[in-house]
ZADO-1210 file (C-alpha; in nm, 4 decimals, padded with zeros to 6 digits):
<atoms>
<atom x="01.6905" y="01.8251" z="12.8475" code="MET" pos="1"/>
<atom x="01.4319" y="02.1055" z="12.8619" code="TYR" pos="2"/>
<atom x="01.2181" y="01.9499" z="12.5930" code="THR" pos="3"/>
<atom x="01.2251" y="01.6137" z="12.7716" code="ALA" pos="4"/>
<atom x="01.1306" y="01.7847" z="13.0944" code="ALA" pos="5"/>
<atom x="00.8507" y="02.0071" z="12.9624" code="PHE" pos="6"/>
<atom x="00.7124" y="01.8637" z="12.6325" code="TYR" pos="7"/>
<atom x="00.3561" y="01.7386" z="12.6689" code="LYS" pos="8"/>
<atom x="00.2726" y="01.4643" z="12.4183" code="ALA" pos="9"/>
<atom x="-00.0760" y="01.5059" z="12.2711" code="LYS" pos="10"/>
<atom x="-00.1055" y="01.1557" z="12.1249" code="LYS" pos="11"/>
<atom x="00.0499" y="00.8137" z="12.1501" code="VAL" pos="12"/>
<atom x="00.3496" y="00.7317" z="11.9255" code="GLY" pos="13"/>
<atom x="00.7093" y="00.8216" z="11.8546" code="ARG" pos="14"/>
<atom x="00.6953" y="01.1948" z="11.7809" code="TYR" pos="15"/>
<atom x="00.9853" y="01.2997" z="11.9985" code="PHE" pos="16"/>
<atom x="01.3255" y="01.1268" z="12.0076" code="ILE" pos="17"/>
<atom x="01.6318" y="01.2057" z="12.2062" code="PHE" pos="18"/>
<atom x="01.9566" y="01.0462" z="12.3162" code="ASN" pos="19"/>
<atom x="01.8739" y="00.8173" z="12.6059" code="TYR" pos="20"/>
<atom x="02.1374" y="00.9607" z="12.8395" code="GLY" pos="21"/>
<atom x="02.0636" y="01.3194" z="12.7353" code="LEU" pos="22"/>
<atom x="02.4349" y="01.3722" z="12.7153" code="GLY" pos="23"/>
<atom x="02.5010" y="01.2963" z="12.3489" code="GLY" pos="24"/>
<atom x="02.6621" y="01.6099" z="12.2119" code="LEU" pos="25"/>
<atom x="02.5884" y="01.6298" z="11.8391" code="GLY" pos="26"/>
<atom x="02.2959" y="01.3860" z="11.8442" code="TYR" pos="27"/>
<atom x="01.9982" y="01.5990" z="11.7297" code="SER" pos="28"/>
<atom x="02.1012" y="01.7037" z="11.3758" code="ILE" pos="29"/>
<atom x="02.2053" y="01.3523" z="11.2550" code="PRO" pos="30"/>
<atom x="01.8931" y="01.2117" z="11.4283" code="ALA" pos="31"/>
<atom x="01.6827" y="01.4529" z="11.2209" code="SER" pos="32"/>
<atom x="01.8295" y="01.3013" z="10.9049" code="VAL" pos="33"/>
<atom x="01.7254" y="00.9531" z="11.0276" code="GLY" pos="34"/>
<atom x="01.3789" y="01.0836" z="11.1181" code="ALA" pos="35"/>
<atom x="01.3487" y="01.2306" z="10.7694" code="TYR" pos="36"/>
<atom x="01.4244" y="00.8953" z="10.6043" code="PHE" pos="37"/>
<atom x="01.1876" y="00.7199" z="10.8424" code="ALA" pos="38"/>
<atom x="00.9080" y="00.9679" z="10.7745" code="ARG" pos="39"/>
<atom x="00.9919" y="01.1685" z="10.4621" code="PRO" pos="40"/>
<atom x="00.6507" y="01.3415" z="10.4468" code="ASN" pos="41"/>
<atom x="00.6742" y="01.4743" z="10.8035" code="SER" pos="42"/>
<atom x="00.8008" y="01.8099" z="10.9212" code="LEU" pos="43"/>
<atom x="01.1009" y="01.7382" z="11.1455" code="ILE" pos="44"/>
<atom x="01.2315" y="01.9757" z="11.4133" code="PHE" pos="45"/>
<atom x="01.5870" y="01.9357" z="11.5434" code="SER" pos="46"/>
<atom x="01.6575" y="02.1120" z="11.8734" code="LEU" pos="47"/>
<atom x="02.0278" y="02.1569" z="11.9319" code="SER" pos="48"/>
<atom x="02.2618" y="02.3622" z="12.1463" code="GLY" pos="49"/>
<atom x="02.5470" y="02.5523" z="11.9890" code="ASP" pos="50"/>
<atom x="02.7940" y="02.3097" z="12.1456" code="GLY" pos="51"/>
<atom x="02.6209" y="02.0120" z="11.9893" code="SER" pos="52"/>
<atom x="02.5998" y="02.1911" z="11.6557" code="PHE" pos="53"/>
<atom x="02.9819" y="02.1953" z="11.6344" code="GLY" pos="54"/>
<atom x="02.9865" y="01.8150" z="11.6501" code="PHE" pos="55"/>
<atom x="02.7554" y="01.7643" z="11.3562" code="SER" pos="56"/>
<atom x="02.7524" y="02.0775" z="11.1380" code="ALA" pos="57"/>
<atom x="02.8586" y="01.8715" z="10.8358" code="GLY" pos="58"/>
<atom x="02.5192" y="01.7054" z="10.8340" code="GLU" pos="59"/>
<atom x="02.3789" y="02.0285" z="10.6970" code="LEU" pos="60"/>
<atom x="02.5197" y="01.9149" z="10.3617" code="GLU" pos="61"/>
<atom x="02.3206" y="01.5928" z="10.3870" code="THR" pos="62"/>
<atom x="02.0056" y="01.7754" z="10.4840" code="ILE" pos="63"/>
<atom x="02.0403" y="02.0115" z="10.1864" code="ARG" pos="64"/>
<atom x="02.1356" y="01.7334" z="09.9430" code="ARG" pos="65"/>
<atom x="01.8325" y="01.5207" z="10.0220" code="VAL" pos="66"/>
<atom x="01.6166" y="01.8323" z="10.0619" code="ASN" pos="67"/>
<atom x="01.4937" y="01.7126" z="10.4014" code="ALA" pos="68"/>
<atom x="01.1887" y="01.8772" z="10.5468" code="ASN" pos="69"/>
<atom x="01.3886" y="01.9731" z="10.8593" code="VAL" pos="70"/>
<atom x="01.3939" y="02.2879" z="11.0731" code="VAL" pos="71"/>
<atom x="01.7033" y="02.3019" z="11.2910" code="ILE" pos="72"/>
<atom x="01.6694" y="02.5244" z="11.5960" code="ILE" pos="73"/>
<atom x="02.0004" y="02.6135" z="11.7575" code="ILE" pos="74"/>
<atom x="01.9879" y="02.7460" z="12.1111" code="PHE" pos="75"/>
<atom x="02.2964" y="02.9654" z="12.1260" code="ASN" pos="76"/>
<atom x="02.4224" y="03.0315" z="12.4768" code="ASN" pos="77"/>
<atom x="02.7798" y="03.0900" z="12.3633" code="GLY" pos="78"/>
<atom x="02.9160" y="02.7974" z="12.5584" code="SER" pos="79"/>
<atom x="02.9075" y="02.4369" z="12.6646" code="TYR" pos="80"/>
<atom x="02.6425" y="02.5517" z="12.9115" code="GLY" pos="81"/>
<atom x="02.5769" y="02.2231" z="13.0921" code="TRP" pos="82"/>
<atom x="02.9477" y="02.1687" z="13.1498" code="ILE" pos="83"/>
<atom x="02.9987" y="02.5221" z="13.2753" code="ARG" pos="84"/>
<atom x="02.6938" y="02.4978" z="13.5017" code="ALA" pos="85"/>
<atom x="02.8216" y="02.1684" z="13.6456" code="GLU" pos="86"/>
<atom x="03.1648" y="02.3235" z="13.7092" code="MET" pos="87"/>
<atom x="02.9987" y="02.6126" z="13.8847" code="LYS" pos="88"/>
<atom x="02.7690" y="02.3842" z="14.0879" code="ALA" pos="89"/>
<atom x="03.0723" y="02.1839" z="14.2071" code="ARG" pos="90"/>
<atom x="03.2686" y="02.4999" z="14.2928" code="GLY" pos="91"/>
<atom x="03.5321" y="02.4330" z="14.0278" code="LYS" pos="92"/>
<atom x="03.7162" y="02.6874" z="13.8134" code="ASP" pos="93"/>
<atom x="03.5277" y="02.7426" z="13.4868" code="ILE" pos="94"/>
<atom x="03.7646" y="02.6830" z="13.1955" code="VAL" pos="95"/>
<atom x="03.7292" y="02.5861" z="12.8308" code="GLY" pos="96"/>
<atom x="03.3528" y="02.6262" z="12.8065" code="THR" pos="97"/>
<atom x="03.3000" y="02.9606" z="12.6284" code="ASP" pos="98"/>
<atom x="03.2843" y="02.9883" z="12.2490" code="PHE" pos="99"/>
<atom x="03.3897" y="03.2609" z="12.0099" code="SER" pos="100"/>
<atom x="03.0948" y="03.4018" z="11.8178" code="SER" pos="101"/>
<atom x="03.0357" y="03.1858" z="11.5109" code="PRO" pos="102"/>
<atom x="02.7702" y="03.3126" z="11.2730" code="ASP" pos="103"/>
<atom x="02.5393" y="03.0097" z="11.2630" code="TYR" pos="104"/>
<atom x="02.3067" y="03.1770" z="11.0134" code="VAL" pos="105"/>
<atom x="02.5953" y="03.2263" z="10.7657" code="LYS" pos="106"/>
<atom x="02.7191" y="02.8698" z="10.8276" code="ILE" pos="107"/>
<atom x="02.3745" y="02.7320" z="10.7380" code="ALA" pos="108"/>
<atom x="02.3481" y="02.9576" z="10.4350" code="GLU" pos="109"/>
<atom x="02.6879" y="02.8366" z="10.3234" code="GLY" pos="110"/>
<atom x="02.5433" y="02.4838" z="10.3096" code="TYR" pos="111"/>
<atom x="02.2421" y="02.6125" z="10.1152" code="GLY" pos="112"/>
<atom x="01.9818" y="02.6172" z="10.3898" code="LEU" pos="113"/>
<atom x="01.7441" y="02.9014" z="10.4600" code="SER" pos="114"/>
<atom x="01.8602" y="03.0548" z="10.7871" code="ALA" pos="115"/>
<atom x="01.7169" y="03.2979" z="11.0373" code="TYR" pos="116"/>
<atom x="01.8091" y="03.4556" z="11.3669" code="GLY" pos="117"/>
<atom x="01.5802" y="03.5385" z="11.6573" code="ILE" pos="118"/>
<atom x="01.6973" y="03.8178" z="11.8860" code="THR" pos="119"/>
<atom x="01.3776" y="03.8915" z="12.0767" code="ASN" pos="120"/>
<atom x="01.0529" y="03.7181" z="12.1746" code="ASP" pos="121"/>
<atom x="00.8413" y="03.9170" z="11.9287" code="GLU" pos="122"/>
<atom x="01.0233" y="03.7537" z="11.6338" code="GLU" pos="123"/>
<atom x="00.9576" y="03.3901" z="11.7339" code="ILE" pos="124"/>
<atom x="00.6245" y="03.3262" z="11.5650" code="SER" pos="125"/>
<atom x="00.6960" y="03.4914" z="11.2299" code="ASP" pos="126"/>
<atom x="01.0479" y="03.3518" z="11.2090" code="THR" pos="127"/>
<atom x="00.9310" y="02.9963" z="11.2781" code="LEU" pos="128"/>
<atom x="00.6593" y="03.0316" z="11.0137" code="LYS" pos="129"/>
<atom x="00.9194" y="03.1404" z="10.7581" code="ARG" pos="130"/>
<atom x="01.1552" y="02.8594" z="10.8583" code="ALA" pos="131"/>
<atom x="00.8764" y="02.6019" z="10.8221" code="ILE" pos="132"/>
<atom x="00.7796" y="02.7405" z="10.4834" code="LYS" pos="133"/>
<atom x="01.1403" y="02.7346" z="10.3545" code="ASN" pos="134"/>
<atom x="01.2775" y="02.3996" z="10.4707" code="THR" pos="135"/>
<atom x="01.5395" y="02.2840" z="10.5052" code="PRO" pos="136"/>
<atom x="01.6183" y="02.5683" z="10.7375" code="SER" pos="137"/>
<atom x="01.8003" y="02.6733" z="11.0522" code="LEU" pos="138"/>
<atom x="01.6889" y="02.9143" z="11.3235" code="VAL" pos="139"/>
<atom x="01.9343" y="03.0508" z="11.5755" code="GLU" pos="140"/>
<atom x="01.7892" y="03.1526" z="11.9094" code="VAL" pos="141"/>
<atom x="02.0037" y="03.3463" z="12.1588" code="ILE" pos="142"/>
<atom x="01.9485" y="03.2160" z="12.5136" code="VAL" pos="143"/>
<atom x="02.1035" y="03.2537" z="12.8590" code="GLU" pos="144"/>
<atom x="02.3666" y="02.9973" z="12.9661" code="PRO" pos="145"/>
<atom x="02.2520" y="02.7291" z="13.2118" code="GLU" pos="146"/>
<atom x="02.4640" y="02.8654" z="13.4928" code="ASP" pos="147"/>
<atom x="02.2504" y="03.1820" z="13.4934" code="LYS" pos="148"/>
<atom x="01.9368" y="02.9941" z="13.6069" code="PHE" pos="149"/>
<atom x="01.8370" y="02.6650" z="13.7697" code="VAL" pos="150"/>
<atom x="01.7979" y="02.3841" z="13.5098" code="PRO" pos="151"/>
<atom x="01.5307" y="02.1123" z="13.5592" code="PRO" pos="152"/>
<atom x="01.7755" y="01.8580" z="13.6957" code="VAL" pos="153"/>
<atom x="01.7363" y="01.7488" z="14.0593" code="MET" pos="154"/>
<atom x="02.1055" y="01.7349" z="14.1683" code="PRO" pos="155"/>
<atom x="02.1702" y="02.0867" z="14.0429" code="TRP" pos="156"/>
<atom x="01.8437" y="02.2190" z="14.1815" code="SER" pos="157"/>
<atom x="01.9437" y="02.1014" z="14.5305" code="LYS" pos="158"/>
<atom x="02.2757" y="02.2874" z="14.5043" code="ARG" pos="159"/>
<atom x="02.1213" y="02.6121" z="14.3893" code="PHE" pos="160"/>
<atom x="01.8125" y="02.6218" z="14.6138" code="LEU" pos="161"/>
</atoms>
């Protein structure tokens, strides 16, 4: 959602794909496999939440097996953040949205990918450079859950403002 809201395309063409409804949990990682086969000489970035990752983690085996030039970036907010934020916005009890603490770096390494974690802003540039150099790779970024700030979605913005 955030990429669709804030990404500025610099040239014409299909360089950014996403699930049309922006609600397809597990879409990004399998889509990166398709993008790799469509453009095998391109560097592919897959942006995924930790909730979506759980739906498609097995595709890491495919990415490793075909040696896809893919960098998976997982935004780890420890939850189904959109669902929790929606529950909060509607004044509902928040249940079933928090995760335990899986080690996404170790999961990716278990599939044979290079894997990195980012814990502070100063690590972003160097970590991304290493991930790009060592594809296929995964980068875990710890972020705040959506219910801690106002997401760029009009119905929620009206409720919080």
